[in-house]
N, C-alpha and C positions, 0 to 999 in steps of 0.2 A: 219374377219369384224362381230363386235352382234349389237346387238339391244338392246339398254341398256335404262334402264326405270331410269330417276331420278328424286326418290321421296324425297320432300321436303316437309317441314311442312309452310303454308302459314302468311305471318303476323300478322294475325287476322284471329280464325277462321270465317269457311266460306271463308274469302277473295283467292284471288288470285294471289297477285301481290309475284314474287317472291325473294328474297336476294341475293343479286348478285351476292353470293357464284355458286346459282345454273346456271347461266348463263358460269360463271367461267369454273364448272365442266364440261357443254355441250359442249362449243369451244373447251375444252381443249381431250373432247371426238371425239369431229368430227375429230381435226388432226390427232388423232392418226387412223381415217378410220371406227370409229364407229358410231351408226345412235342413236344420243341419244334423248329419248323423255318425257321432263319432265312432272311429274304428280303430284300435290300437293295431300296432304292426305287428303282425304274427312272428315265428321263429324259422315260417321255412316261405322259401319265394312264392312256390306256387300257392301257399294259401294265402298271401299276400294279392296275387294276381287274381287270386278265385274271388276272395272274399269285395274286391274293389270291382269287383264284373258282377259279383250279386248286389253289391250295392245299388249299383247303375249311376253313380254321382253326375252331373253338369258340367260339375266342379270339381276340384281337390283342394281344402286348406291343408295345407303342409305345416307341422307342428312335430314332422318326425328329426328326431336329432339321435337316433342310434339306432344300428341292428344287431339284435341279439346280444344288447349291453355293451356293443362295441362302438363307440362315438366316430372315431374312424370308418364306418359304413355309412354313414348318414349321404355320402354324394352317392352311393350306389342304392338307395333309395329314392332319389330323384331320378335317377338313371332310367328304375323301371317304370316310373310315370311319364318320362319321356316316350318311351318303348311303348305305351299303353296308350297316347297321343291324349288324354287326357287333360286339358287345361289344370295347373297347381298354382298355388300362389307361392311366391317368394323365389328364390335361386333354383339357378338349373345342376344339373351334376359337375359342368366344368367352372362355375364359379365357387359351386361349395369344395370342390377337390382343389384348386389354385390357392385357395385363400387359407384353408385348413391346413394345407402343409406350409409350414411357418419356413421352413427351407429355399421349398421353391418360391414360393409369394416375394423373399426376398430377393429374390434373381432378378423377377417381374420389377419389383423399385428400381435397384439398380438400373436397367436398362432404360426404366421412366425416368428417372434422373428425383426418385423418391427418396428421402433422406430416410434412412434407418440405423437400431444399432449394429454393429459389424457382428458377424456371429461366426461358428464354425459346429460341423455337426460329426458326431460319436454313433456310432455304433457298434452292436454285440461283437463282429466281424472286425473290426480295428476301436477300440474302445478306448487310445490313448493316444489318435493322430490328431492334429490341429493343422489344420492348412493355412497360413496367413498369418499377422499377427492381429493379438488381441491384447488390449489393455484391462488390466484388472481394475478394480473389481468387475465380476462377472455376473450374471444370473444365466442360472442354470434351469429348465423346464423340459417336459416332455416336446417333440416335436410337432405331433397331430392332435394331442388332446385337446379339450375345452373345458370350461367351468374352471380354472385355477387347475384343473387336478396336479396334485404332489409337487402347489407351487406355495411358500414360505419361507418363513426368513432364513431357512435352511438351504431355500435356493441362490442366495448371495454368499461368494465363492470370492476370498482374498489372494489367494497364489495359487499354484500347482498342484500340491498337496490334496488341498480342500478339491480343486476339481478335478481330481479325477475319482478321489472317492465318493460325491457326487454323483456322479455318470455313472459308476459302476452301480452306486445304487436303484440310482432312475435305468438302468439298461434290464437290471435283475426286475423292477418290480413294474414297470410298465409296459414293458414286449415292445418298444417304441422304442425308436431311433432318439438321443437327445441332443436339445439344442443350448449351445451357451454360450448367450449373447451381452456385449459390453453395459453394463448396469448404465443408466442415463439419470442420474439425481434432476429432480426439480417435479415440475406439477405434473399432474394425469390429469388427462383432459377425456372426457366421451363426447365424441360427434357421431350423432344418429345421422345417417342416409337414408333420405326416403325418395327414389325417382330421382338421384341424383340432383335434389335439395337438401342443403346440409340445414340440420333444425338448432335451434336455441340449444349449445353449447354446454353440457354438467363438468361438472370436475370433483375429483376427489378430495376433502377436506381429511388430511391427516392428523389436525390440530389435538385430537381426543387422544393418542396414542402416548404409550409413558414416553419419556425419553430413553434416544437411543434406539428406540423404536422403529424398524424400517419403513418406508413408506412405501408401501405397495398391496395394491389389493389381492391377493392371496386368496388359497381355499376358505382359509379360516374369517378370515374379514366377509367373505359374501356369506357361508353358510353357517359357521358355528357361534350362535347367538350367546354363548355364556364367557367367552372367548372376550378377553383382552382387543382384537384387533378388531374382530365385530364393533364392541363397541365404542371402541377409539374411533371406527372413521364413518362418515358418511357420503353422500352425493347432494350436490347443492348443483344451484345454477352457476354457471360459470362468471366470477367479479373481476373485475380489477385485468378486466384483456384490453386492451388496445385494439382500436378499427384497422390498424396495419396485421396486428398478430391474431385477430379475428380471421382477417382475410386467408392469411398461412394456412392457417389452420385448417379453414374451408378451404380450401387449392387444393391443399397436401392429401385430405380426406376423398373426395370429388374421386382425385387423381389415383390415391390408392387403390381403389373400386373398381373404377376403369381396370388399371393394371390387371387385376386379380377379372375378370370378365363378372363381375358381383351386378349383379342386377333389384329392381324392385327394392328392397331395404338390408343396411346394415348397421352394426356400430363401430366405429374405427375408433382403437384404442392409443393414443397419442401421449408422448412425456415431452413436456416444453422443457429446454435446458433453461442458464442462466441466460442464456446470450439471447431468449424469446426463440429458439430453431426450436421448431416442432420435429420428433421423430417416430415415424408410424412401429406402434409395437406389433401391432397385429390387425386384421380385418376380421368381424365377425358376420358372415352372412348368415342369415336367418337368427337373429340374436334374442334373446325370450323376450314375451310380448305379454308378460303378464300385466295387469293392469298397473301393479307400480313399479316396473323393470322401469332402469333406464330411457329404453328408445320410447315406450308409452308416456313415461314424463316428458320428453323432449317434443314428443307428437304435442301435448295436453299445452305446454310453452306458446307452442306455435299457433295454437288455436283449435287443434285438431285431437278431439276429444276423442275416449276409446270405440265407442262403437262407428262412429264416422270413419275414424282409423281403421277400423276390419272391415268395413266396406269399400274402402279406396285400395287396401291388400286386393281384393276379392275382383275389384272390375278391373286390375291391374294386368290381374292374370286371365280374366276371357278376353281382353284388349291383346294380348302379348299372345294366345293363341290363333289369333287371326294374324299378326304381322310378325311375330319372333324377332323382335328385336333385343335388344341386347341394351339398355341404358338409350 
């Protein structure tokens, strides 16, 4: 029996309302015989450290996705946990930093010969600078934000004028650098990776979208229940994938995680073009672990139900604290 601190980000800075995943993980831990102690991330580092020490956990189940409402600070919280020397689930600060920086991760993919869409980075200091050659159409998004922030049909640009307009809008809106990458038409595959094992593949079904609607999983498709994008898309078990393509996707997902030093669990978003070539869009370390999420669904398809999945993640954190391995 372990005393497990369930560390999570409140819905709003300073708030205390937990996401449903916190309650689900806590219940799973209790069913496994552990003592869960939910703890929202405070707004100050001193309060975070003091709260963890006061709780006196044996291990931390890390569900934190942001600090002070900023998702780009997720890796810093993991770094604090590393400095405290308390075992915690999921990815370390290095893996989180590398994977969440979409421009830096592409450089790692390049070094490891992993296919990805060509891209350019724009900053507020150099909003019009483009290095290299890009082929339109492009897909424009914040460089470090997650949860499909500011991603939708407006992200799709077909010429330089549209690119400049969208880049400047995002630079004003997100306070982040902007990434413009070549759009890869085709299938969208989710590859859940658990301890270097690729779980059964999932695919986004876009057939319910209106005609001419862009086939992407943007913000509306994920969260806006009344939108046409939400109603017209669903995630299903991947079908009609040859054994050869499946091997290529699994290899690509594993190599992308290794390149980014991602350990424990992740979801790799992949686009497959008309020639059955997989391209890594991004690696999502510590993906959403809600019981109906893509990762939990892939685990169930593998025969690993929710409570045992939570248990496996906890066991791996304790084991890693003794060996400190990366995959």
